[in-house]
DORO-938465 format. One line per field, with one value per atom (N, C-alpha, C): atom name; residue in three letters; x, y, z; residue number from 1. Coordinates in Angstrom, 3 decimals. Example, Ala and Ser with C-alpha at 12.3 -4.5 7.8 and 13.67 -1.06 7.14 Angstrom:
<sites>
atom	(N, CA, C, N, CA, C) .
rest	(Ala, Ala, Ala, Ser, Ser, Ser) .
px	(13.190, 12.300, 13.200, 12.850, 13.670, 12.900) .
py	(-5.690, -4.500, -3.300, -2.250, -1.060, 0.030) .
pz	(7.800, 7.800, 7.800, 7.080, 7.140, 7.870) .
nr	(1, 1, 1, 2, 2, 2) .
</sites>
This chain:
<sites>
atom	(N, CA, C, N, CA, C, N, CA, C, N, CA, C, N, CA, C, N, CA, C, N, CA, C, N, CA, C, N, CA, C, N, CA, C, N, CA, C, N, CA, C, N, CA, C, N, CA, C, N, CA, C, N, CA, C, N, CA, C, N, CA, C, N, CA, C, N, CA, C, N, CA, C, N, CA, C, N, CA, C, N, CA, C, N, CA, C, N, CA, C, N, CA, C, N, CA, C, N, CA, C, N, CA, C, N, CA, C, N, CA, C, N, CA, C, N, CA, C, N, CA, C, N, CA, C, N, CA, C, N, CA, C, N, CA, C, N, CA, C, N, CA, C, N, CA, C, N, CA, C, N, CA, C, N, CA, C, N, CA, C, N, CA, C, N, CA, C, N, CA, C, N, CA, C, N, CA, C, N, CA, C, N, CA, C, N, CA, C, N, CA, C, N, CA, C, N, CA, C, N, CA, C, N, CA, C, N, CA, C, N, CA, C, N, CA, C, N, CA, C, N, CA, C, N, CA, C, N, CA, C, N, CA, C, N, CA, C, N, CA, C, N, CA, C, N, CA, C, N, CA, C, N, CA, C, N, CA, C, N, CA, C, N, CA, C, N, CA, C, N, CA, C, N, CA, C, N, CA, C, N, CA, C, N, CA, C, N, CA, C, N, CA, C, N, CA, C, N, CA, C, N, CA, C, N, CA, C, N, CA, C, N, CA, C, N, CA, C, N, CA, C, N, CA, C, N, CA, C, N, CA, C, N, CA, C, N, CA, C, N, CA, C, N, CA, C, N, CA, C, N, CA, C, N, CA, C, N, CA, C, N, CA, C, N, CA, C, N, CA, C, N, CA, C, N, CA, C, N, CA, C, N, CA, C, N, CA, C, N, CA, C, N, CA, C, N, CA, C, N, CA, C, N, CA, C, N, CA, C, N, CA, C, N, CA, C, N, CA, C, N, CA, C, N, CA, C, N, CA, C, N, CA, C, N, CA, C, N, CA, C, N, CA, C, N, CA, C, N, CA, C, N, CA, C, N, CA, C, N, CA, C, N, CA, C, N, CA, C, N, CA, C, N, CA, C, N, CA, C, N, CA, C, N, CA, C, N, CA, C, N, CA, C, N, CA, C, N, CA, C, N, CA, C, N, CA, C, N, CA, C, N, CA, C, N, CA, C, N, CA, C, N, CA, C, N, CA, C, N, CA, C, N, CA, C, N, CA, C, N, CA, C, N, CA, C, N, CA, C, N, CA, C, N, CA, C, N, CA, C, N, CA, C, N, CA, C, N, CA, C, N, CA, C, N, CA, C, N, CA, C, N, CA, C, N, CA, C, N, CA, C, N, CA, C, N, CA, C, N, CA, C, N, CA, C, N, CA, C, N, CA, C, N, CA, C, N, CA, C, N, CA, C, N, CA, C, N, CA, C, N, CA, C) .
rest	(Val, Val, Val, Asp, Asp, Asp, His, His, His, Ser, Ser, Ser, Val, Val, Val, Thr, Thr, Thr, His, His, His, Val, Val, Val, Pro, Pro, Pro, Val, Val, Val, Ala, Ala, Ala, Ala, Ala, Ala, Tyr, Tyr, Tyr, Pro, Pro, Pro, Thr, Thr, Thr, Ala, Ala, Ala, Leu, Leu, Leu, Ala, Ala, Ala, Asn, Asn, Asn, Asp, Asp, Asp, Glu, Glu, Glu, Lys, Lys, Lys, Gly, Gly, Gly, Asn, Asn, Asn, Arg, Arg, Arg, Ile, Ile, Ile, Phe, Phe, Phe, Val, Val, Val, Ala, Ala, Ala, Ser, Ser, Ser, Ile, Ile, Ile, Leu, Leu, Leu, Gly, Gly, Gly, Asp, Asp, Asp, Ala, Ala, Ala, Met, Met, Met, Thr, Thr, Thr, Ile, Ile, Ile, Ile, Ile, Ile, Ile, Ile, Ile, Gly, Gly, Gly, Ser, Ser, Ser, Thr, Thr, Thr, Asn, Asn, Asn, Ala, Ala, Ala, Thr, Thr, Thr, Gln, Gln, Gln, Pro, Pro, Pro, Val, Val, Val, Pro, Pro, Pro, Met, Met, Met, Pro, Pro, Pro, Ala, Ala, Ala, Gly, Gly, Gly, Ser, Ser, Ser, His, His, His, Pro, Pro, Pro, Asn, Asn, Asn, Arg, Arg, Arg, Val, Val, Val, Ala, Ala, Ala, Tyr, Tyr, Tyr, Asn, Asn, Asn, Ala, Ala, Ala, Thr, Thr, Thr, Gln, Gln, Gln, Lys, Lys, Lys, Arg, Arg, Arg, Val, Val, Val, Tyr, Tyr, Tyr, Val, Val, Val, Thr, Thr, Thr, Phe, Phe, Phe, Gln, Gln, Gln, Val, Val, Val, Gly, Gly, Gly, Asn, Asn, Asn, Ala, Ala, Ala, Leu, Leu, Leu, Ala, Ala, Ala, Ile, Ile, Ile, Val, Val, Val, Asn, Asn, Asn, Pro, Pro, Pro, Gly, Gly, Gly, Asn, Asn, Asn, Arg, Arg, Arg, Thr, Thr, Thr, Phe, Phe, Phe, Gln, Gln, Gln, Thr, Thr, Thr, Leu, Leu, Leu, Pro, Pro, Pro, Thr, Thr, Thr, Phe, Phe, Phe, Ser, Ser, Ser, Tyr, Tyr, Tyr, Val, Val, Val, Met, Met, Met, Asp, Asp, Asp, Met, Met, Met, Val, Val, Val, Val, Val, Val, Asp, Asp, Asp, Lys, Lys, Lys, Phe, Phe, Phe, Arg, Arg, Arg, Asn, Asn, Asn, Lys, Lys, Lys, Val, Val, Val, Tyr, Tyr, Tyr, Leu, Leu, Leu, Ala, Ala, Ala, Tyr, Tyr, Tyr, Gln, Gln, Gln, Asn, Asn, Asn, His, His, His, Leu, Leu, Leu, Gly, Gly, Gly, Val, Val, Val, Met, Met, Met, Asp, Asp, Asp, Gly, Gly, Gly, Val, Val, Val, Thr, Thr, Thr, His, His, His, Val, Val, Val, Gln, Gln, Gln, Thr, Thr, Thr, Thr, Thr, Thr, His, His, His, Pro, Pro, Pro, His, His, His, Ala, Ala, Ala, Gly, Gly, Gly, Asn, Asn, Asn, Val, Val, Val, Leu, Leu, Leu, Phe, Phe, Phe, Ser, Ser, Ser, Leu, Leu, Leu, Ala, Ala, Ala, Leu, Leu, Leu, Asn, Asn, Asn, Ala, Ala, Ala, Leu, Leu, Leu, Thr, Thr, Thr, Asn, Asn, Asn, Val, Val, Val, Leu, Leu, Leu, Tyr, Tyr, Tyr, Gly, Gly, Gly, Gly, Gly, Gly, Asn, Asn, Asn, Leu, Leu, Leu, Met, Met, Met, Ser, Ser, Ser, Asn, Asn, Asn, Asp, Asp, Asp, Val, Val, Val, Thr, Thr, Thr, Val, Val, Val, Phe, Phe, Phe, Ala, Ala, Ala, Gly, Gly, Gly, Pro, Pro, Pro, Pro, Pro, Pro, Gly, Gly, Gly, Ala, Ala, Ala, Ile, Ile, Ile, Pro, Pro, Pro, Trp, Trp, Trp, Thr, Thr, Thr, Val, Val, Val, Phe, Phe, Phe, Lys, Lys, Lys, Gly, Gly, Gly, Leu, Leu, Leu, Ala, Ala, Ala, Leu, Leu, Leu, His, His, His) .
px	(0.835, 0.039, 0.864, 0.610, 1.386, 0.811, -0.158, -0.842, -1.472, -1.801, -2.568, -3.980, -4.700, -6.144, -7.004, -7.898, -8.759, -10.238, -11.066, -12.404, -13.252, -14.114, -14.875, -16.401, -17.054, -18.395, -19.332, -20.270, -21.387, -22.712, -23.707, -25.158, -25.003, -25.952, -26.122, -26.071, -25.175, -25.145, -24.729, -23.484, -22.969, -22.833, -23.448, -23.644, -22.891, -22.634, -22.000, -21.267, -20.222, -19.356, -19.129, -18.827, -18.373, -17.528, -16.532, -15.645, -15.610, -15.266, -15.139, -13.512, -12.795, -11.443, -10.963, -11.525, -11.059, -11.373, -12.574, -13.128, -12.536, -11.957, -11.358, -12.546, -13.567, -14.737, -15.175, -15.702, -16.382, -17.718, -18.637, -20.030, -20.518, -21.092, -21.437, -23.064, -23.699, -25.029, -25.179, -25.997, -26.353, -27.638, -27.898, -29.268, -30.176, -29.632, -30.485, -30.506, -29.658, -29.510, -30.416, -30.919, -31.742, -30.925, -29.714, -28.858, -27.742, -27.215, -25.871, -24.921, -23.755, -22.731, -21.578, -21.274, -20.119, -18.940, -17.817, -16.516, -15.552, -15.087, -14.028, -12.582, -12.209, -10.931, -9.741, -9.528, -8.518, -8.533, -9.774, -9.822, -10.641, -11.290, -12.242, -13.442, -13.619, -14.857, -16.064, -17.191, -18.507, -19.557, -20.437, -21.471, -22.650, -23.613, -24.789, -25.699, -26.368, -27.448, -28.685, -29.526, -30.769, -31.555, -31.898, -32.669, -34.141, -35.218, -36.517, -36.615, -37.340, -37.527, -37.977, -37.389, -37.880, -37.451, -36.553, -36.083, -35.053, -34.136, -33.009, -32.173, -31.313, -30.342, -29.296, -29.238, -28.463, -27.332, -27.472, -26.277, -26.007, -24.845, -24.422, -23.359, -23.588, -22.572, -22.452, -21.204, -20.877, -20.731, -21.434, -21.398, -20.269, -19.105, -18.199, -18.559, -19.202, -19.462, -20.542, -21.517, -22.694, -22.420, -21.410, -21.119, -22.300, -22.867, -24.041, -23.875, -24.397, -24.449, -25.847, -25.880, -27.073, -27.078, -28.197, -28.499, -29.688, -29.705, -30.804, -31.441, -32.595, -33.339, -33.840, -33.736, -34.237, -35.706, -36.294, -37.775, -38.350, -39.315, -39.907, -39.796, -38.925, -38.530, -38.282, -37.218, -36.765, -35.340, -34.778, -33.489, -33.425, -32.263, -32.128, -31.050, -31.088, -30.001, -29.546, -28.411, -27.848, -26.860, -26.996, -26.022, -25.227, -23.858, -23.125, -22.579, -22.649, -22.297, -23.133, -24.456, -25.381, -26.225, -25.933, -26.490, -28.078, -28.475, -30.002, -30.090, -31.401, -31.680, -33.020, -33.195, -34.532, -34.718, -35.882, -36.129, -36.891, -36.483, -37.096, -37.511, -38.609, -39.096, -38.258, -38.046, -37.260, -38.312, -37.962, -38.944, -39.160, -38.167, -38.363, -37.214, -36.965, -35.865, -34.632, -33.577, -32.327, -31.333, -30.767, -29.793, -28.378, -28.020, -26.640, -26.741, -25.779, -25.674, -24.134, -23.983, -22.588, -22.800, -21.877, -21.944, -20.890, -21.299, -20.369, -20.120, -19.075, -18.897, -18.417, -18.013, -17.679, -18.853, -19.973, -21.118, -22.231, -21.995, -22.880, -24.273, -24.000, -25.223, -25.044, -26.092, -26.225, -26.774, -26.264, -26.802, -27.326, -28.526, -29.214, -29.455, -29.261, -29.638, -30.768, -31.796, -33.096, -33.039, -34.036, -33.971, -33.977, -34.794, -34.793, -34.664, -34.127, -33.949, -32.681, -32.115, -31.110, -31.711, -31.578, -31.984, -31.002, -31.251, -30.276, -30.925, -30.196, -30.715, -29.710, -30.137, -29.404, -29.001, -27.644, -27.185, -27.613, -28.049, -28.597, -29.974, -30.779, -32.453, -33.062, -32.227, -32.630, -33.792, -33.978, -34.925, -34.452, -35.269, -34.849, -35.536, -34.783, -35.281, -34.848, -35.629, -35.265, -35.037, -34.170, -33.860, -33.971, -34.659, -34.730, -33.393, -33.077, -31.890, -32.337, -31.364, -31.580, -31.394, -30.619, -30.213, -31.406, -31.156, -32.032, -31.558, -32.049, -31.773, -30.532, -30.467, -29.406, -29.038, -27.874, -27.559, -26.420, -25.461, -24.174, -23.777, -23.142, -22.621, -21.200, -20.615, -19.165, -19.141, -18.325, -18.460, -16.912, -16.698, -15.442, -15.892, -15.693, -16.159, -15.394, -13.972, -13.197, -13.840, -14.381, -14.908, -16.456, -17.066, -18.489, -19.107, -18.561, -19.092, -19.522, -20.747, -21.126, -21.514, -20.986, -21.164, -22.116, -23.038, -24.064, -23.917, -23.728, -23.741, -25.276, -25.563, -27.001, -26.852, -27.477, -27.453, -28.019, -29.080, -29.673, -29.498, -28.969, -28.608, -27.086, -26.417, -25.028, -24.228, -24.472, -23.830, -23.662, -22.988, -22.929, -23.302, -24.146, -24.591, -23.737, -23.300, -22.501, -23.241, -23.456, -24.252, -23.101, -22.869, -21.956, -22.821, -22.438, -23.019, -22.157, -22.606, -21.895, -20.642, -19.545, -18.186, -18.509, -19.041, -19.247, -17.884, -17.681, -16.476, -16.385, -15.295, -14.914, -14.232, -14.738, -14.271, -12.837, -12.009, -10.592, -10.151, -10.758, -10.301, -10.238, -11.231, -11.340, -10.302, -10.156, -9.311, -7.733, -7.382, -5.915, -5.577, -6.536, -6.313, -6.204, -6.506, -6.508, -5.007, -4.700, -3.414, -3.539, -3.190, -3.329, -2.043, -1.944, -0.585, -0.836) .
py	(-1.125, -0.041, 1.199, 2.158, 3.233, 4.564, 4.369, 5.415, 6.478, 6.138, 7.063, 7.076, 7.982, 8.033, 8.420, 7.670, 7.823, 7.916, 8.921, 8.858, 8.492, 7.358, 6.805, 7.123, 7.875, 8.299, 7.112, 6.991, 5.922, 6.638, 5.890, 6.516, 7.107, 7.737, 8.526, 7.658, 8.096, 7.517, 6.105, 5.747, 4.397, 3.893, 2.783, 2.428, 1.056, 0.284, -0.939, -1.410, -2.162, -2.656, -4.160, -4.766, -6.200, -6.371, -7.340, -7.549, -8.908, -8.939, -10.107, -10.228, -10.979, -10.931, -11.530, -12.615, -13.085, -12.388, -11.758, -10.844, -9.508, -9.122, -7.749, -6.705, -6.957, -6.049, -5.660, -4.630, -4.097, -3.829, -4.169, -4.012, -3.065, -1.920, -0.846, -0.635, -0.788, -0.440, 1.037, 1.521, 3.109, 3.250, 3.608, 3.726, 4.789, 5.925, 6.962, 6.970, 6.188, 6.126, 5.010, 4.231, 3.015, 2.339, 2.018, 1.373, 0.586, -0.379, -1.041, -0.597, -0.394, 0.015, -1.126, -1.558, -2.447, -1.510, -1.678, -0.983, -2.102, -1.841, -2.790, -2.286, -3.169, -2.750, -2.304, -2.984, -2.730, -1.310, -0.757, 0.526, 1.532, 1.101, 1.958, 2.479, 1.847, 1.912, 1.446, 2.198, 1.731, 1.180, 0.338, -0.286, -0.228, 0.681, 0.836, -0.232, -0.723, -1.604, -0.996, -0.454, 0.145, -1.011, -0.454, -1.319, -0.718, -1.338, -0.910, 0.343, 1.285, 2.703, 2.629, 3.383, 3.393, 2.319, 1.345, 0.256, 0.637, 1.466, 1.926, 0.713, 0.307, -0.767, -0.376, -1.253, -0.912, -1.893, -3.076, -3.977, -4.860, -5.362, -5.977, -7.160, -8.279, -9.436, -10.159, -10.730, -11.454, -12.955, -13.796, -15.291, -15.662, -16.061, -16.441, -17.828, -18.676, -19.919, -19.833, -19.045, -18.949, -17.730, -16.996, -15.633, -14.733, -14.451, -13.706, -12.740, -11.575, -10.524, -10.428, -10.313, -10.126, -8.776, -7.984, -6.741, -6.654, -6.194, -6.045, -4.673, -4.457, -3.199, -2.698, -1.521, -0.913, -0.809, -0.750, -0.674, -1.889, -2.513, -3.588, -4.957, -5.201, -6.524, -7.490, -7.262, -8.007, -7.823, -8.718, -8.608, -8.886, -8.565, -8.812, -9.563, -10.707, -11.581, -11.120, -10.461, -9.930, -10.739, -10.937, -11.545, -10.510, -10.326, -9.166, -9.186, -10.373, -10.540, -9.765, -10.002, -9.235, -8.194, -7.905, -6.876, -6.930, -8.287, -8.464, -8.968, -8.961, -9.492, -9.936, -10.806, -11.249, -10.693, -10.470, -10.092, -11.051, -11.337, -12.289, -11.630, -11.995, -11.451, -11.922, -11.289, -11.695, -11.631, -12.248, -12.351, -10.839, -10.184, -8.742, -7.815, -6.768, -5.894, -6.735, -6.724, -7.344, -6.291, -6.497, -5.615, -5.807, -7.107, -7.336, -8.849, -9.161, -10.384, -10.880, -12.193, -12.703, -13.987, -14.179, -15.427, -16.413, -17.735, -18.786, -19.405, -19.078, -19.557, -21.017, -21.661, -23.028, -23.791, -23.468, -24.273, -23.713, -22.604, -21.921, -21.500, -20.917, -20.230, -18.719, -18.146, -16.812, -16.537, -15.894, -15.637, -14.316, -14.156, -12.789, -12.488, -11.369, -10.921, -10.056, -10.717, -10.109, -9.538, -8.778, -8.175, -9.221, -10.347, -11.244, -12.601, -12.776, -14.009, -14.098, -15.270, -15.432, -16.198, -15.675, -16.275, -16.905, -18.138, -18.829, -19.088, -18.693, -18.933, -19.769, -20.871, -21.757, -20.981, -20.996, -20.291, -20.772, -21.954, -22.552, -22.368, -22.764, -22.878, -21.540, -20.732, -19.533, -19.835, -21.034, -21.245, -20.700, -19.964, -19.391, -20.019, -20.155, -20.459, -19.589, -19.459, -18.552, -19.361, -18.907, -19.421, -18.527, -18.669, -17.599, -17.596, -16.530, -16.422, -15.704, -15.698, -15.169, -13.794, -13.219, -11.739, -10.878, -9.590, -8.442, -7.538, -7.583, -6.885, -7.455, -8.385, -9.119, -8.136, -7.548, -6.379, -6.483, -7.341, -7.642, -8.983, -9.446, -10.874, -10.897, -11.929, -12.267, -13.767, -14.212, -15.738, -16.227, -17.379, -17.986, -19.290, -19.126, -20.284, -21.568, -21.519, -22.653, -23.508, -22.978, -23.666, -23.645, -22.993, -22.984, -22.414, -21.311, -20.560, -19.151, -18.745, -17.500, -16.625, -15.519, -14.697, -13.417, -13.281, -12.186, -11.211, -9.866, -8.778, -8.397, -8.343, -7.933, -6.602, -5.578, -4.227, -3.678, -4.286, -3.888, -4.642, -5.997, -6.658, -6.695, -5.998, -5.810, -7.172, -8.046, -9.230, -9.880, -11.026, -11.579, -13.039, -13.449, -14.784, -15.558, -16.850, -17.626, -18.835, -18.906, -19.883, -20.833, -22.103, -22.996, -24.124, -24.151, -25.203, -26.311, -27.497, -28.633, -28.337, -28.861, -28.480, -28.559, -29.576, -29.712, -29.703, -30.537, -30.628, -29.478, -28.967, -27.905, -28.753, -28.634, -29.357, -29.256, -30.425, -30.283, -29.382, -29.240, -28.148, -26.820, -26.497, -25.186, -25.140, -26.072, -26.043, -25.907, -26.675, -26.631, -25.151, -24.564, -23.113, -22.051, -22.462, -21.478, -21.132, -19.957, -19.607, -19.508, -20.561, -20.627, -20.389, -19.103, -18.644, -18.424) .
pz	(-0.062, -0.041, 0.026, -0.892, -1.041, -0.405, 0.305, 1.247, 0.427, -0.817, -1.719, -1.394, -1.584, -1.373, -2.716, -3.057, -4.130, -3.729, -3.983, -3.722, -5.006, -4.685, -5.784, -5.491, -6.355, -6.147, -6.209, -5.311, -5.265, -4.934, -4.816, -4.497, -3.050, -2.722, -1.436, -0.168, 0.596, 2.030, 2.008, 1.644, 1.636, 3.151, 3.346, 4.848, 4.991, 4.003, 4.275, 2.982, 3.253, 2.103, 2.241, 1.167, 1.226, 0.040, 0.085, -1.035, -1.672, -2.778, -3.617, -3.904, -2.997, -3.124, -4.503, -5.047, -6.139, -7.325, -7.382, -8.440, -8.501, -7.361, -7.086, -7.215, -6.511, -6.538, -5.233, -5.015, -3.745, -3.960, -3.071, -3.225, -2.145, -2.536, -1.587, -1.460, -0.331, -0.096, 0.202, -0.402, -0.075, 0.313, 1.566, 2.250, 1.629, 1.194, 0.648, -0.795, -1.422, -2.807, -3.498, -2.728, -3.217, -4.176, -3.915, -4.900, -4.248, -4.949, -4.511, -5.710, -5.360, -6.377, -6.372, -7.642, -7.587, -8.076, -7.223, -7.718, -8.219, -9.306, -9.974, -9.388, -8.669, -7.780, -8.700, -9.874, -10.752, -11.343, -11.642, -12.174, -11.342, -10.440, -9.708, -10.356, -11.502, -12.225, -11.517, -11.680, -10.955, -11.808, -11.278, -11.901, -10.961, -11.140, -10.254, -10.374, -9.331, -9.340, -8.674, -9.352, -8.744, -7.884, -6.741, -5.800, -5.925, -5.333, -5.269, -4.645, -5.134, -4.628, -3.238, -2.389, -0.994, -0.078, -0.666, 0.224, 1.139, 0.878, 1.648, 1.958, 1.087, 1.220, 2.440, 3.303, 4.527, 4.854, 4.400, 4.700, 3.442, 3.215, 2.138, 2.439, 1.899, 2.056, 0.806, 0.644, -0.576, -0.316, -0.963, -0.997, -2.050, -1.765, -2.820, -3.416, -2.628, -3.114, -4.189, -4.003, -5.084, -6.002, -5.731, -6.577, -6.506, -5.329, -5.122, -4.049, -4.182, -3.202, -2.503, -1.238, -0.514, 0.090, -0.243, 0.156, 1.001, 2.236, 3.108, 2.943, 3.224, 3.218, 4.575, 4.810, 6.001, 6.042, 4.846, 4.702, 3.944, 4.475, 3.657, 4.098, 5.059, 5.539, 4.466, 3.662, 2.492, 2.193, 1.407, 0.893, -0.516, -1.123, -2.491, -2.747, -3.613, -4.019, -5.386, -5.473, -6.664, -7.474, -8.660, -9.462, -10.060, -9.542, -9.943, -11.373, -11.986, -13.403, -14.306, -14.156, -15.045, -14.269, -13.007, -12.222, -12.065, -12.170, -11.846, -10.427, -9.851, -8.574, -8.403, -7.360, -6.994, -5.582, -5.122, -3.819, -3.031, -1.753, -0.982, 0.294, 0.837, 2.093, 3.306, 4.311, 5.481, 6.634, 7.730, 8.884, 9.551, 9.578, 10.074, 9.550, 10.088, 9.761, 10.088, 9.159, 9.321, 9.961, 11.064, 11.691, 11.091, 10.744, 10.327, 9.651, 8.887, 8.139, 7.954, 7.868, 7.656, 6.792, 5.931, 5.046, 5.504, 5.572, 5.825, 4.381, 3.896, 2.344, 2.444, 3.590, 3.574, 3.665, 4.425, 4.564, 3.727, 2.938, 2.120, 2.734, 3.958, 4.812, 4.906, 4.969, 5.283, 6.784, 7.715, 9.023, 8.973, 9.446, 9.619, 11.006, 11.445, 12.801, 12.762, 13.397, 13.511, 15.038, 15.313, 16.630, 17.771, 17.726, 18.797, 18.305, 17.044, 16.414, 15.544, 15.473, 14.410, 13.133, 12.031, 10.765, 10.271, 9.598, 8.809, 7.360, 6.409, 5.033, 4.260, 3.642, 2.794, 1.535, 1.187, 0.043, -1.268, -1.453, -2.690, -2.755, -1.868, -1.916, -1.347, -0.726, -0.033, 0.991, 1.408, 2.550, 3.775, 4.514, 5.710, 6.930, 8.101, 9.320, 10.390, 11.533, 12.547, 13.839, 14.622, 15.955, 17.034, 18.020, 19.108, 19.901, 20.489, 21.321, 22.642, 23.627, 24.897, 25.163, 24.188, 24.164, 23.926, 23.951, 23.788, 22.625, 21.481, 20.253, 19.747, 18.956, 18.211, 17.162, 17.384, 16.422, 15.543, 15.883, 15.123, 15.140, 14.050, 14.052, 13.594, 14.053, 13.613, 13.509, 12.634, 12.411, 12.332, 13.236, 12.871, 12.140, 10.864, 9.888, 10.170, 10.603, 10.900, 11.954, 12.950, 14.096, 14.000, 13.044, 12.885, 14.342, 14.746, 15.791, 15.418, 15.700, 15.360, 16.712, 16.603, 17.752, 17.476, 18.402, 18.210, 19.275, 18.988, 19.967, 20.210, 21.544, 21.943, 22.336, 21.704, 21.907, 23.250, 23.788, 24.871, 26.082, 25.990, 27.207, 27.518, 26.557, 26.922, 27.011, 26.198, 26.172, 24.736, 24.633, 23.271, 23.472, 22.450, 22.361, 21.475, 21.943, 21.214, 20.562, 19.367, 18.571, 18.069, 18.851, 18.297, 17.570, 16.311, 15.399, 15.282, 14.794, 14.565, 13.713, 13.950, 13.271, 11.833, 11.257, 9.745, 9.139, 8.152, 7.330, 6.283, 6.341, 5.224, 4.171, 2.922, 1.849, 1.668, 1.385, 1.386, 0.350, -0.774, -1.808, -1.290, -0.437, 0.187, 1.344, 2.117, 3.384, 2.987, 1.982, 1.439, 0.932, 0.486, 0.009, 1.006, 2.259, 3.232, 3.758, 3.988, 4.621, 6.165, 6.673, 8.203, 8.883, 9.297, 9.880, 11.428) .
nr	(1, 1, 1, 2, 2, 2, 3, 3, 3, 4, 4, 4, 5, 5, 5, 6, 6, 6, 7, 7, 7, 8, 8, 8, 9, 9, 9, 10, 10, 10, 11, 11, 11, 12, 12, 12, 13, 13, 13, 14, 14, 14, 15, 15, 15, 16, 16, 16, 17, 17, 17, 18, 18, 18, 19, 19, 19, 20, 20, 20, 21, 21, 21, 22, 22, 22, 23, 23, 23, 24, 24, 24, 25, 25, 25, 26, 26, 26, 27, 27, 27, 28, 28, 28, 29, 29, 29, 30, 30, 30, 31, 31, 31, 32, 32, 32, 33, 33, 33, 34, 34, 34, 35, 35, 35, 36, 36, 36, 37, 37, 37, 38, 38, 38, 39, 39, 39, 40, 40, 40, 41, 41, 41, 42, 42, 42, 43, 43, 43, 44, 44, 44, 45, 45, 45, 46, 46, 46, 47, 47, 47, 48, 48, 48, 49, 49, 49, 50, 50, 50, 51, 51, 51, 52, 52, 52, 53, 53, 53, 54, 54, 54, 55, 55, 55, 56, 56, 56, 57, 57, 57, 58, 58, 58, 59, 59, 59, 60, 60, 60, 61, 61, 61, 62, 62, 62, 63, 63, 63, 64, 64, 64, 65, 65, 65, 66, 66, 66, 67, 67, 67, 68, 68, 68, 69, 69, 69, 70, 70, 70, 71, 71, 71, 72, 72, 72, 73, 73, 73, 74, 74, 74, 75, 75, 75, 76, 76, 76, 77, 77, 77, 78, 78, 78, 79, 79, 79, 80, 80, 80, 81, 81, 81, 82, 82, 82, 83, 83, 83, 84, 84, 84, 85, 85, 85, 86, 86, 86, 87, 87, 87, 88, 88, 88, 89, 89, 89, 90, 90, 90, 91, 91, 91, 92, 92, 92, 93, 93, 93, 94, 94, 94, 95, 95, 95, 96, 96, 96, 97, 97, 97, 98, 98, 98, 99, 99, 99, 100, 100, 100, 101, 101, 101, 102, 102, 102, 103, 103, 103, 104, 104, 104, 105, 105, 105, 106, 106, 106, 107, 107, 107, 108, 108, 108, 109, 109, 109, 110, 110, 110, 111, 111, 111, 112, 112, 112, 113, 113, 113, 114, 114, 114, 115, 115, 115, 116, 116, 116, 117, 117, 117, 118, 118, 118, 119, 119, 119, 120, 120, 120, 121, 121, 121, 122, 122, 122, 123, 123, 123, 124, 124, 124, 125, 125, 125, 126, 126, 126, 127, 127, 127, 128, 128, 128, 129, 129, 129, 130, 130, 130, 131, 131, 131, 132, 132, 132, 133, 133, 133, 134, 134, 134, 135, 135, 135, 136, 136, 136, 137, 137, 137, 138, 138, 138, 139, 139, 139, 140, 140, 140, 141, 141, 141, 142, 142, 142, 143, 143, 143, 144, 144, 144, 145, 145, 145, 146, 146, 146, 147, 147, 147, 148, 148, 148, 149, 149, 149, 150, 150, 150, 151, 151, 151, 152, 152, 152, 153, 153, 153, 154, 154, 154, 155, 155, 155, 156, 156, 156, 157, 157, 157, 158, 158, 158, 159, 159, 159, 160, 160, 160, 161, 161, 161, 162, 162, 162, 163, 163, 163, 164, 164, 164, 165, 165, 165, 166, 166, 166, 167, 167, 167, 168, 168, 168, 169, 169, 169, 170, 170, 170, 171, 171, 171, 172, 172, 172, 173, 173, 173, 174, 174, 174, 175, 175, 175, 176, 176, 176, 177, 177, 177, 178, 178, 178, 179, 179, 179, 180, 180, 180, 181, 181, 181) .
</sites>
């Protein structure tokens, strides 16, 4: 890094970023621009992906396994599953407002933080299930994909819920490519 700074214009109020390391792309959710923007890392060129009017995209995550981008909306209890190649998307309903999300690329799952539930979405079928938790206002998520442990920060109860899943095998082709230092 040479410490240079470049400003890349995107839609209004960028609130969340996700990256595609292999594709050298950044995905930006813009809450007041009703858009997601794809930034091509090699050139900083942008490709806008308009979202439904008034939806206010507020979170974004990338599923490298399916090569799909998930964008949640502040309005409408929904999320968009975006194909970044052709910039098309489908919208799916969610159980309620999604506070945060994280993708487990090894197990092809998307974890969604709802206020009082953890949502789990299959990356292939997009079937969603919810699981209650003991905290108050599940607000943020962090995943250790190697151990299959998900951590959820509870905004109002000042604690963290630990969701320990079955270890589940990580495919050898994926595991051997990891840099474990």
